[in-house]
C-alpha positions as CSV (number, residue, x, y, z in Angstrom):
1,M,-9.5,12.1,-7.5
2,A,-10.6,14.7,-4.7
3,L,-11.6,12.7,-1.7
4,T,-13.9,14.5,1.0
5,D,-12.5,15.4,4.0
6,E,-14.0,12.5,6.0
7,Q,-12.6,10.0,3.9
8,Q,-9.1,11.9,3.9
9,A,-9.1,11.9,7.8
10,Y,-10.6,8.2,7.9
11,I,-7.7,7.1,5.9
12,D,-4.9,9.2,8.0
13,A,-6.6,7.8,11.1
14,H,-5.6,3.9,9.9
15,N,-3.1,2.1,9.0
16,L,-4.2,-1.3,8.2
17,C,-6.4,-2.2,4.7
18,I,-7.4,-5.1,2.7
19,L,-6.0,-4.9,-0.8
20,A,-7.6,-6.9,-3.8
21,T,-5.9,-7.8,-6.7
22,G,-6.9,-9.8,-9.7
23,K,-5.7,-13.4,-10.5
24,R,-4.5,-14.7,-13.7
25,D,-7.5,-16.3,-14.0
26,G,-9.8,-13.6,-12.4
27,S,-10.8,-14.4,-9.4
28,P,-9.7,-12.1,-6.6
29,Q,-6.7,-12.3,-4.2
30,I,-6.8,-10.5,-1.0
31,S,-4.4,-9.6,1.8
32,S,-4.6,-7.8,4.9
33,V,-1.4,-5.1,4.7
34,Y,-0.5,-2.1,6.2
35,Y,-0.1,1.4,4.2
36,D,1.4,4.7,4.3
37,W,-0.9,7.7,2.8
38,D,0.5,10.8,1.3
39,G,-3.1,12.7,0.6
40,E,-2.8,11.4,-2.6
41,H,-1.6,7.7,-3.0
42,L,-1.1,4.7,-0.7
43,Y,2.0,3.0,-0.3
44,I,2.1,-0.7,0.0
45,S,4.9,-2.9,0.7
46,V,5.2,-6.2,-0.7
47,V,7.5,-8.8,-2.2
48,S,8.2,-8.7,-5.8
49,D,7.6,-12.9,-6.4
50,R,4.3,-12.9,-4.5
51,A,1.0,-12.6,-5.9
52,K,0.0,-9.1,-4.9
53,W,3.2,-7.6,-6.5
54,Q,2.6,-9.9,-9.9
55,N,-1.2,-9.6,-9.9
56,A,-1.3,-5.7,-9.8
57,M,1.9,-5.5,-12.3
58,R,-0.2,-7.7,-14.5
59,N,-3.6,-5.8,-14.2
60,P,-3.4,-2.7,-12.2
61,N,-7.0,-2.2,-11.4
62,I,-7.1,-2.7,-7.6
63,A,-9.2,-2.2,-4.7
64,V,-8.7,-1.2,-1.0
65,L,-10.9,-1.8,2.4
66,I,-10.3,0.2,5.0
67,P,-12.2,-1.3,7.6
68,D,-13.1,0.1,11.4
69,G,-15.4,-2.6,12.8
70,R,-18.9,-1.9,10.7
71,K,-17.5,1.4,9.5
72,Q,-15.5,0.9,5.8
73,L,-14.4,3.0,3.2
74,V,-13.8,1.5,-0.2
75,L,-11.2,2.6,-2.3
76,Y,-10.8,1.5,-6.5
77,G,-8.4,3.1,-8.5
78,K,-4.8,2.2,-10.6
79,A,-1.5,0.1,-9.1
80,S,2.2,1.5,-10.4
81,G,4.9,-0.2,-9.1
82,I,8.3,1.3,-7.0
83,P,10.8,-1.7,-7.4
84,D,14.1,0.3,-6.7
85,A,15.6,2.5,-4.6
86,P,15.7,5.6,-3.2
87,E,11.8,6.0,-3.4
88,R,11.2,2.5,-2.4
89,D,13.1,2.7,0.4
90,Q,12.0,6.1,1.6
91,R,8.5,4.7,1.2
92,I,9.3,1.7,3.2
93,V,10.4,4.0,6.1
94,G,7.0,5.7,5.8
95,I,4.7,2.5,6.0
96,R,7.2,1.1,8.8
97,A,6.7,4.0,10.9
98,R,2.8,4.2,10.6
99,W,2.3,0.5,11.5
100,G,5.0,1.0,14.7
101,R,8.1,-0.2,13.8
102,P,10.5,2.4,12.7
103,V,13.7,1.8,11.2
104,P,16.3,2.7,14.0
105,E,17.8,6.4,14.3
106,G,20.8,6.6,12.6
107,Y,20.8,3.4,10.4
108,D,22.7,2.6,7.1
109,P,20.8,3.8,4.7
110,V,23.1,1.6,2.2
111,A,22.6,-1.5,4.8
112,F,18.9,-0.6,4.8
113,T,18.5,-0.9,0.6
114,K,20.9,-4.3,0.5
115,E,18.2,-5.9,3.1
116,L,15.3,-4.7,1.1
117,D,16.9,-5.7,-2.3
118,E,17.7,-9.2,-0.5
119,A,14.1,-9.6,0.6
120,K,12.7,-8.3,-3.0
121,R,10.6,-5.7,-1.3
122,V,9.1,-3.2,-3.6
123,V,6.2,-1.0,-3.0
124,L,2.8,-0.4,-4.4
125,R,1.9,3.2,-5.5
126,F,-2.1,3.0,-5.1
127,T,-3.9,5.8,-6.8
128,P,-7.7,5.9,-5.7
129,E,-9.9,7.2,-8.6
130,R,-13.6,6.0,-6.8
131,A,-14.6,6.1,-2.9
132,F,-17.3,4.6,-1.1
133,S,-17.7,4.6,2.4
134,N,-20.7,3.3,4.8
135,D,-21.3,4.9,8.1
């Protein structure tokens, strides 16, 4: 899906969104999460034994709301999972950098992978299919 230049700039200017997935019973599950954006996908770090991951893997139809006061951008689309290194690790490095917690320079990638594995860290890749905004 092609986003407008204004929508792209809005996503680039923010780093926090509200993620909405569907619970097994069909009711919504929402969470505030940090994200990284590559111009095509949002990347969100989650833990594999939590509802966000399990819901999105069961039903990949998810929504994201990026708020800014009364202004907001709502994206609807599909989620897919990135459960393993090396892509998972690279995406988490990007997410952490966007929310002000970059990995230290010269970090040990092997130790970082082990840390993420032990924490059950995974990444949701969100591909927007529809976008709605209000000004």
